[in-house]
N, C-alpha and C positions, 0 to 999 in steps of 0.2 A: 336597888335592885340586887338581888342576892344571886351568886353564882349557884347555890343548890337549888334555887328555883327551876333549874334547867336538867335536873337528874330524872333517871328512870331506871327500872331494874331490867337488865339484859341478860339473859341466861347465856353462859360462854358458848353453848352449842349452836347458839343462832350468829355467830361470828363466822363470816365467810371467809376462809383461811386460803382458798384456792378459786380460781375463776371457774365460771360455769362452762358447760361443754361448749355453748356457742354464745357469742358476744351479746346478741340481742336476745338470748333464750331466758332473760331473767323476767321475774315477776314486777308488775307495776302497779303502784298503789296511787289512786286518782283522788286529788282533795280539791273539792270546789269551795272556794274562800266565800262565795255569796251564800250558797245554800247550806254550808258546813257539811256537805255529802260526802262520804269516803266510800269509794268503790275500788275494784281491784281489775286489772287487765294485765295484758301481756306487752313487754317492750317491743316486741317485733310487730305490734299492731299499733304503733304510734302515731300514724297517720289517720286512724280512726278519731283521735283527739285533737288533731290539729286542723287548721282551717286554711284554704287558700288564702294568701295575702299575710300569712304568719311570716316571722322571721326568726329563724334559729341562730344564735350566736354561740358559736364553740370556741374553745380555748386550743389553738394548734401549739402549744408548748411541747417540747419534747423531753421526756425524763433522761437524764444523764445517770449512766451507772456510777453513782457518786460514793459508793464505799468500796475503800482499799485496804488491803491487808498485808503487812510487812514485818520487817524485823529490825530493831536497832542493832548496829555493828558491834554494840556490847552485850547483845543478847535481850530478849523481851519481845513479846508480840506488841505490835501497835496497829489500832485501827485509826484510819483517816476518813473523814467525811466531808467531802467538798461542799462548801456552802455558795461561794461566789467568787468570780475572778477578781483579782487584785489589779486595780487599774495602774498602768504605766510599768508594769512588769509582765513580760511574755512568760506563760507558763507557771506563773504564780496564782494561788488560790488561798482564801480564807478557808480554814478547815476546823472542824470538831476533831479533836484527837483524843483517843483513850489508850492508855493512861495520860492525861495531858501533865501532871505534874512532874513525871519523870523525864520530861523533855527539856532541853536547853537550847540556845541561840546557836546555830550551826550544826546541830546534831542531824545526823544524816540517817534515813531509816530506808533499808534495802527492801524494794518491791518486787513481784516477779518480773521476768523477762528483761532484767537489766535497768529498770527505771529506778532512779533514786531520788527520794523525797528529802529535802533540806529545810529544817525548822529556821525560819528567818528571825520572827520576832512575834509577840503577843500583840494582838489588835485590841482596841479600846474594849471591845465587847469581852475580853477573855479568851477568844479564839486564837488559833495560831495562823500565822501567814507562811505558806510553805512554798518552796520552787520545786519544780519537778524536771528532771533532766536524764535524758538517756540516749539510745542510739537511734531514736525514731521519735517524731512529733508526739508529744503528749497526747493530743486529741485521738490519734490513731490507736495509741497503746491504750488508752481509757476505754473506747469502745469495745476492745478485746478482752480487757484484763479487769475491768471495774465490775462491781457487783450492783444490781439494783437495789435501790434504797426503799425496799419494803417497809411500810408502816410497823413499828414496834408491836402493835395489838395483834397482828397476824401470828407473832410467835413462832416464826420459822425462818430458816436461812432462804434466799433467792434460789429460784431452779431456773433451768433452761426455758421452761414455758412463760416465765416472768419477763424474759427479754422481749416477747411479743406481747403478751397480754398485760402487763402493767404498762401500757402504752397506747395511746387512742390511735385509730386508723388515720387521723390527719395531723398526727404529730409530725412537725417539720422544724421547729425552731427551738435547738437543744438549749438547756438552760435550768430546768425544773429539777427539784430533788424530791418531787412527790408528784403522782399523776392527778390531773384532773378528772377525778373517778366517774363523774356523770358522764363524760365523753366515752368511757369505755364500752358502753353498751351499743355504740353506734357501729354498723357496718357500712361498707361503701354501698351494698344492696339497698339498704334501709334509706340512706341518703338519696339514692337516685329515685327511690318510690316516693320520698316526700317531695322531690322536685318535680315529679310528674304530677303529684297532688296538688302543686301550687305553692308550695312552702319554700321561701328562699332561704339561703344559707349564707352566713357570714362568719369572718373568722377574727379573732384578736388574739395576743399573746400575753400571757400572764405568768412568768415562772415562778411556780408555787414552791415556797420557801420551807424550811425546817419548821417555822412558827406554826404550820399547819398542825404540827404533831404535838406542840407544846401545850401541857396543861395550863388552864387558868389557875394562878396562885394567889389571887386575892380574893377577899370575902365579897366585895361589892364588884358587880359588872362593870361599872362606871370607872373603877380604879385600874381596869386592865390596859396595859401598852400593848396595842397592837404591832405586829412585825410589819416591816416594808417588804414589797414585790416590785420586781422590774415588770413593766408593762409596754405594751406598744399596740395602737390602734391605727390600722392602715385608714387612707381617706376612703376606700370604697365601702368599709364598714360602717364609718361615721355617716357616709350619705345613705347607705341602706337603712339604716336606724331611722334617720331623719325622714326617709321617703316612706318607710312602714307607717311610721306614727301620723304623717300626713294623710295617709290613706285609710287610716282607721284600722289597720292591722296590729297584730300582737307581737311585741317583741319579748322572745323566749330565751332566757338565760340557760345555756346548758352548763349548769354546776355553779357553785357559790363563787369559783374563780372569775368566770364570766360576768357574774352579777357584780361582784365588787369593782371589776373594772370599769364596766359601763357606769356604775352609780358613782365611782370616784371622779371620772372626768366630768360627768354631768353636774355633779355637786360643785366641782372647783371652777368649771367654766361656764356653767348654765346649760350646756347641751353635751351630748356626746361629741368630742372633738378628736380629729386625728392627731397622734404624736406618740410620744413615749416619755417614759420617767419613772418615778418610784411612787406606786400606790400604797397607802397606810390607812385605808378607811376601815372603821370598826362599825359593824352594823349589827344593831340588837334591838330589842323592841323599843318603840317610840320613834324610830327612824321613819322618814316618809320617802318612800321609794319615788324616783323622777323618771326612770327610764323602764325598769323591768315590768312586764304585765303578766309573765308565767314563768315558772321555774321547774327546770328538770333538775333533780339532785339525788343523791344516795342518803341512805340512813346514816346518821353522824353519831358521834360518841356523846355520851351524857356529859353537860357542864362544858361543852366545847363552843368555840366562837362560831364554828360553823352552824351548829344547832340554834344558837342566838339569831344567826342571821335568817334562817328558816322560820323562826318564831316571829321575827320582826316582820316577814312577809306574809305570813298566814295567820299570825295571831298564836301567842304562847299556848294558851289553853287547848286550842284546837290543834296545834301541832303535838303536843305531849299526849293529847288523847289519843292522836293517829299513830304515834309511836306505840303506845300501850296496846292498841288494836293490832298493829303489826307484829308485835310480839306474840300476841295470842294466836295470830294467824301463821306464825313460825315464818316470817319474812326473813331474809338473809340480809345481815348488817355489814357496813363498813365498804372497804374499798372494792372488794370483790362481790359485794352483796347487791340486793335487789335495789329499784329505783323507785322514786316518787315524783308525780308530776302535779304540781300545784298551779291552778288556774284561777 
């Protein structure tokens, strides 16, 4: 299977570089896998497309302001991008560093407000392990001084609005360096309306990693090495999934992150199981879904692993045809763009 089989033409003006005025104000493309029908609605009317007894599973990860800017004591600007904590070392993180080649073991980078980043060593992946020290806890400093890690395809620096809008309203577990963007459309009011409608809500955590943005650099899909992401499923969510399945309701994954987490645990344990670990599932056409009955997702990049997952769920030709339709209807694409509901 060729990576180029998952390409489509997207005019640059359809990339949503800023969030919509209202979270739930986006358009919603509706795909019916059985009839192959494609219709259009509004995300704010989501309750019209869900049924009493359905279960929405949302990712409650919280995006950390992972981009940091400083200067070496010898001069020269340095950008640090936090990837994940280093186990066994307080305030140590694995980081992408730009420019990485000009850094050496023990070198210090001066960050704003008295924080110092000290390069410790290169990891096996080639990234730097960095220790942060200052006059206050690094976690407090980070929330105030860090920059939100907007996807590179937005082609702009973060703004004050991104502190709130590149974060879901259910975000509570810090650790992601990319937002679970399907969840950005939800408001507390919409979730309350869905509850009144008889739709149950459950949560899991998948800390979205930088691999979400990384292009597939091989020719054949099967040769791609998927990145790992930390996940956690609480017992009440595993129970809700089992209860919904037993009652004949639909398990609706909000975003590819929720879908990957549910399918990873089901594939590994035979059912959705409470616990935590590292998920490394790569879903592309040919995969048989064990848990997810419907999917809410945004419009993804050409040749991306996320587009491959959606194609596995709804059918490659059907999805690419819908994407071409979305382009002709001028839907907004990517993180701050419009949404799709596949049932």
